[in-house]
C-alpha positions as CSV (number, residue, x, y, z in Angstrom):
1,M,-19.6,39.4,67.4
2,E,-18.0,39.4,71.0
3,P,-19.9,42.1,74.0
4,G,-18.0,45.3,74.1
5,N,-18.0,48.6,72.1
6,D,-15.1,47.8,70.2
7,T,-16.6,49.5,66.9
8,R,-15.7,52.2,64.6
9,I,-19.0,54.3,66.2
10,S,-18.0,58.0,67.0
11,E,-21.4,59.5,67.0
12,F,-24.8,59.0,66.6
13,L,-27.6,60.9,64.3
14,L,-31.1,62.4,66.0
15,L,-33.7,62.9,63.3
16,G,-35.7,64.9,65.5
17,L,-39.1,65.3,65.1
18,S,-39.5,66.2,61.5
19,E,-36.8,66.0,58.9
20,E,-38.8,69.4,56.8
21,E,-36.3,72.4,56.7
22,E,-39.6,74.6,56.9
23,L,-40.6,73.2,59.9
24,Q,-37.3,73.7,62.0
25,P,-38.1,77.3,62.8
26,L,-41.4,76.5,64.2
27,I,-40.1,73.5,66.3
28,F,-37.1,75.7,67.5
29,G,-39.5,78.4,68.8
30,L,-42.2,76.2,70.1
31,F,-39.6,73.9,72.3
32,L,-37.8,76.8,73.3
33,S,-40.6,78.7,74.4
34,M,-41.9,75.7,76.6
35,Y,-38.3,75.1,77.7
36,L,-37.9,78.5,79.4
37,I,-41.8,78.2,80.6
38,T,-40.7,74.6,82.3
39,V,-37.6,76.3,83.6
40,F,-39.3,79.7,85.1
41,G,-42.6,78.1,86.3
42,N,-40.6,75.1,88.2
43,L,-38.1,77.8,89.3
44,L,-40.9,79.8,90.9
45,I,-42.3,77.1,92.7
46,I,-38.8,76.4,94.4
47,L,-38.5,80.1,95.5
48,A,-41.9,80.6,96.7
49,I,-41.5,77.4,99.2
50,S,-37.8,78.1,99.9
51,S,-38.9,81.7,101.1
52,D,-42.2,81.3,102.6
53,D,-42.1,79.7,106.1
54,H,-45.8,78.5,106.1
55,L,-44.6,76.1,103.2
56,H,-42.2,74.5,104.9
57,T,-43.5,71.2,105.4
58,P,-43.2,67.6,104.1
59,M,-45.7,68.0,101.3
60,Y,-43.7,71.4,99.8
61,F,-40.8,70.0,100.5
62,F,-41.1,67.1,98.0
63,L,-42.9,69.5,95.8
64,S,-39.7,71.6,95.7
65,N,-37.8,68.6,95.0
66,L,-40.1,67.2,92.0
67,S,-40.0,70.9,90.7
68,F,-36.2,70.6,90.8
69,V,-36.2,67.4,89.0
70,D,-38.3,68.6,86.2
71,I,-35.8,71.1,85.4
72,C,-33.1,68.8,85.2
73,F,-35.3,66.3,83.3
74,T,-36.4,69.3,80.5
75,S,-32.4,70.3,80.4
76,T,-31.6,66.9,79.6
77,T,-33.0,66.8,76.4
78,I,-34.2,70.0,74.9
79,P,-31.0,72.3,75.1
80,K,-29.0,69.6,72.6
81,M,-32.3,69.4,70.4
82,L,-32.5,73.4,70.4
83,R,-28.4,73.2,69.4
84,N,-28.9,70.6,66.8
85,I,-31.7,72.8,64.8
86,Q,-29.6,76.1,65.0
87,N,-26.7,74.5,63.8
88,K,-28.7,72.5,61.3
89,S,-26.9,69.6,62.7
90,K,-28.2,66.0,63.7
91,G,-25.0,64.4,65.4
92,I,-24.5,63.5,69.1
93,T,-21.2,61.8,70.0
94,Y,-21.4,58.3,71.1
95,G,-20.5,59.8,74.9
96,G,-23.1,62.8,74.8
97,C,-25.5,60.0,73.7
98,I,-24.5,57.7,76.9
99,T,-24.5,60.8,79.3
100,Q,-27.9,62.1,77.8
101,M,-29.4,58.3,78.6
102,Y,-28.3,58.2,81.9
103,F,-29.6,61.4,83.0
104,Y,-32.8,61.2,81.2
105,I,-33.0,57.5,83.3
106,L,-32.2,59.2,86.2
107,F,-34.5,62.2,86.2
108,A,-37.5,60.2,84.6
109,G,-37.0,57.8,87.7
110,L,-37.0,60.2,90.2
111,D,-40.2,61.8,88.9
112,D,-41.8,58.5,89.3
113,I,-40.7,57.8,92.7
114,L,-41.2,61.3,94.2
115,L,-44.6,61.1,93.1
116,S,-45.0,57.8,95.0
117,V,-43.5,59.5,98.0
118,M,-46.1,62.4,97.4
119,A,-49.0,60.2,97.6
120,Y,-47.5,58.4,100.8
121,D,-47.4,61.7,102.5
122,R,-51.0,62.5,101.6
123,Y,-52.1,59.0,103.0
124,V,-50.1,60.2,106.4
125,A,-51.6,63.4,106.4
126,I,-55.3,62.5,106.0
127,C,-55.6,59.1,107.7
128,H,-53.1,59.7,110.5
129,P,-53.3,63.6,111.0
130,L,-52.3,63.7,114.8
131,H,-49.2,61.7,114.0
132,Y,-48.4,63.4,110.9
133,T,-45.4,65.5,112.4
134,I,-44.3,62.6,114.1
135,I,-44.2,60.4,111.0
136,M,-43.1,62.9,108.3
137,S,-40.2,64.1,110.4
138,P,-37.7,66.1,108.5
139,R,-35.1,63.1,109.0
140,L,-37.6,60.5,107.1
141,C,-38.3,63.1,104.6
142,G,-34.5,64.0,103.8
143,L,-33.9,60.1,104.2
144,L,-36.7,59.1,101.4
145,V,-35.8,61.8,98.8
146,L,-31.5,60.7,99.4
147,I,-32.9,56.9,99.1
148,S,-34.6,57.7,95.9
149,W,-31.4,59.7,94.3
150,V,-29.3,56.6,95.1
151,L,-31.2,54.0,93.9
152,I,-32.5,55.4,90.6
153,A,-28.5,56.7,90.3
154,L,-27.5,53.1,90.6
155,F,-30.1,51.9,88.5
156,S,-29.7,54.4,85.8
157,L,-25.6,53.6,85.9
158,L,-26.6,49.9,84.9
159,H,-28.7,50.7,82.2
160,S,-25.6,52.9,80.6
161,L,-23.5,50.1,81.5
162,M,-25.4,47.5,79.6
163,V,-25.4,49.8,76.5
164,L,-21.7,50.5,76.7
165,R,-21.2,46.2,76.1
166,L,-23.2,46.6,72.8
167,S,-21.6,47.3,69.6
168,F,-23.1,49.6,66.8
169,C,-22.3,50.2,63.3
170,P,-21.3,53.6,62.3
171,E,-23.5,56.5,61.7
172,M,-26.3,55.1,63.2
173,Q,-29.9,56.8,63.2
174,I,-31.9,57.4,65.7
175,P,-35.7,58.1,65.2
176,H,-35.9,60.2,68.4
177,F,-35.2,64.0,69.6
178,F,-32.9,62.5,72.2
179,C,-31.0,59.1,72.9
180,E,-34.1,57.2,74.3
181,L,-32.7,53.8,75.5
182,S,-34.8,51.5,74.0
183,Q,-34.2,53.0,70.3
184,V,-30.7,53.0,70.8
185,V,-30.8,49.5,71.9
186,Q,-32.7,48.2,68.8
187,L,-29.8,49.8,66.7
188,A,-27.3,47.5,68.5
189,S,-25.3,45.1,66.0
190,S,-24.5,42.8,69.0
191,D,-26.8,40.5,71.0
192,I,-29.4,42.7,73.2
193,F,-31.0,39.2,75.2
194,L,-29.9,41.0,78.3
195,N,-30.7,44.5,77.9
196,N,-34.0,44.0,76.5
197,I,-34.6,41.7,79.8
198,L,-33.4,44.8,82.1
199,M,-35.5,46.9,80.5
200,H,-38.8,44.8,80.9
201,F,-37.6,44.5,84.4
202,A,-37.0,47.7,85.2
203,A,-40.7,48.5,83.5
204,V,-42.1,46.4,85.8
205,L,-39.9,47.3,89.2
206,V,-39.1,51.0,88.7
207,G,-42.5,51.8,87.0
208,G,-45.0,49.3,88.5
209,G,-43.7,49.6,92.0
210,P,-44.1,53.2,92.6
211,F,-47.4,53.7,90.7
212,A,-48.7,50.4,92.7
213,G,-47.5,52.6,95.9
214,I,-50.0,55.6,94.6
215,L,-52.9,53.2,94.1
216,Y,-52.3,52.1,97.5
217,S,-52.1,55.0,99.2
218,Y,-55.1,56.7,97.5
219,S,-57.1,53.3,98.3
220,K,-56.5,54.2,101.7
221,I,-57.0,57.8,101.3
222,V,-60.3,57.1,99.9
223,S,-61.4,54.9,102.5
224,C,-60.4,57.3,105.6
225,I,-62.3,60.2,103.4
226,C,-65.6,57.9,103.2
227,K,-65.4,57.3,107.1
228,I,-65.9,61.3,107.6
229,T,-69.4,62.4,108.5
230,S,-69.4,65.6,107.1
231,A,-69.3,67.0,103.7
232,Q,-67.0,69.9,104.6
233,G,-64.6,67.7,106.3
234,K,-64.7,65.3,103.1
235,H,-64.3,68.1,100.9
236,K,-61.6,69.3,102.6
237,A,-59.8,66.5,103.2
238,F,-59.8,65.3,99.1
239,S,-59.1,69.3,98.0
240,T,-55.4,68.6,99.6
241,C,-55.2,65.6,96.7
242,V,-56.7,67.6,93.7
243,S,-53.2,68.4,92.6
244,H,-51.0,65.6,93.4
245,L,-53.8,63.3,91.6
246,S,-53.6,65.8,88.5
247,V,-50.2,65.6,87.9
248,V,-50.1,61.4,88.8
249,F,-52.3,61.1,86.0
250,L,-51.2,63.4,83.6
251,F,-47.7,61.5,84.4
252,Y,-49.2,58.0,83.8
253,F,-51.0,58.8,80.8
254,T,-48.3,60.5,79.0
255,V,-46.5,57.3,80.2
256,L,-48.7,55.0,79.1
257,G,-48.7,56.9,75.7
258,V,-45.2,56.2,75.1
259,F,-45.7,52.8,76.2
260,L,-48.3,52.0,73.7
261,S,-46.6,54.0,70.7
262,S,-43.5,51.8,71.3
263,G,-45.4,48.7,70.1
264,T,-46.0,50.8,66.8
265,T,-44.0,50.6,63.4
266,Y,-40.1,51.2,64.5
267,T,-39.5,53.9,61.7
268,S,-42.9,55.8,63.2
269,H,-42.7,59.0,64.6
270,S,-45.7,58.3,66.8
271,S,-43.6,57.2,70.0
272,T,-41.5,60.6,69.3
273,I,-44.7,62.5,69.4
274,A,-46.0,60.9,73.1
275,S,-42.7,61.4,74.3
276,V,-42.7,65.1,73.6
277,M,-46.0,65.0,76.1
278,Y,-44.0,63.1,78.8
279,T,-40.2,65.0,78.6
280,V,-41.6,68.3,77.9
281,V,-45.3,68.7,78.4
282,T,-45.9,67.4,81.6
283,P,-43.0,69.1,83.2
284,M,-44.1,72.2,82.4
285,L,-47.8,71.9,83.2
286,N,-46.8,70.7,86.3
287,P,-46.2,74.3,87.9
288,F,-49.4,75.4,86.7
289,I,-51.7,72.7,88.4
290,Y,-49.5,73.5,91.8
291,S,-50.3,76.8,91.5
292,L,-53.6,77.1,90.0
293,R,-55.4,74.2,92.3
294,N,-53.1,75.0,95.3
295,R,-53.7,77.9,97.9
296,D,-50.8,78.1,99.7
297,I,-48.5,77.7,96.7
298,K,-50.7,81.0,95.5
299,E,-50.4,82.4,98.6
300,G,-46.5,82.0,98.8
301,L,-46.2,83.4,94.9
302,K,-48.1,86.4,96.1
303,R,-45.6,86.6,99.1
304,L,-42.6,85.9,97.2
305,Y,-43.4,88.7,94.4
306,W,-43.9,91.5,97.1
307,M,-40.8,90.9,99.0
308,P,-38.8,93.9,98.4
309,S,-35.9,92.3,97.2
310,I,-37.8,90.1,94.2
311,K,-40.2,93.2,93.4
312,D,-37.1,95.6,93.0
313,Q,-35.8,93.2,90.6
314,L,-39.0,92.6,88.7
315,C,-39.7,96.3,88.3
């Protein structure tokens, strides 16, 4: 069969988390709650940082970008899933599936790279404190975020174009609650060799590259902290990394769970369950991690609440 999508396919069927009818209301309520918590929590982080001059630093600039990406990340998959449950439908159009796949790869990749950039920011802050404001200038911070968006957007576009060249049989079933790249590729009736090569290359480059950067940054941070003589100084330096480290561990452990579960039986829902942790639970917990373990964010949220305009709207 020649490459190219010249088949009769018009939509895919998303099988979701469960096909049992009696579980659908429970799944709908659970995911709606988690989605609202994710959006509201990350939005509060963005508002607190943007409204407080004390938080206009590189660290919180990157955090606000991470919160924005997390909102977009969950909005790529959950609303469609909720709509399908409400309408008792499993369909997603071919174009809708490709679009969802594009934005899913985009925001997942941005999450990964932003965590690496935040690790570099902590490295500069702890290992080069006297030159921190010079190195982490507003221009560099903006450039790092812009380059991240451009690179991942092109990378996501490449994956989407590679899927567009594939042929599919009509009404293919995806054993997932969204159009996950590897699941869609496996359904193709044409040759997927190039797609598999690209996915493995992407896992090493986009997945392993930022993770290697995080490991390098924290190896330098640990080395610098060990050179600090006072216990109080060590505690103060390490405390600035606790929130970021917690998010990194949560992110990569859930990604590892998705990777390991993808090696199991194709019809198994283990990969789907692991993806819930990665796509829903992690973005939902990030605001709690930063607000509970970061004194600056807690103070910023308090000041946000006591702002006259905000307080009038809440009361």
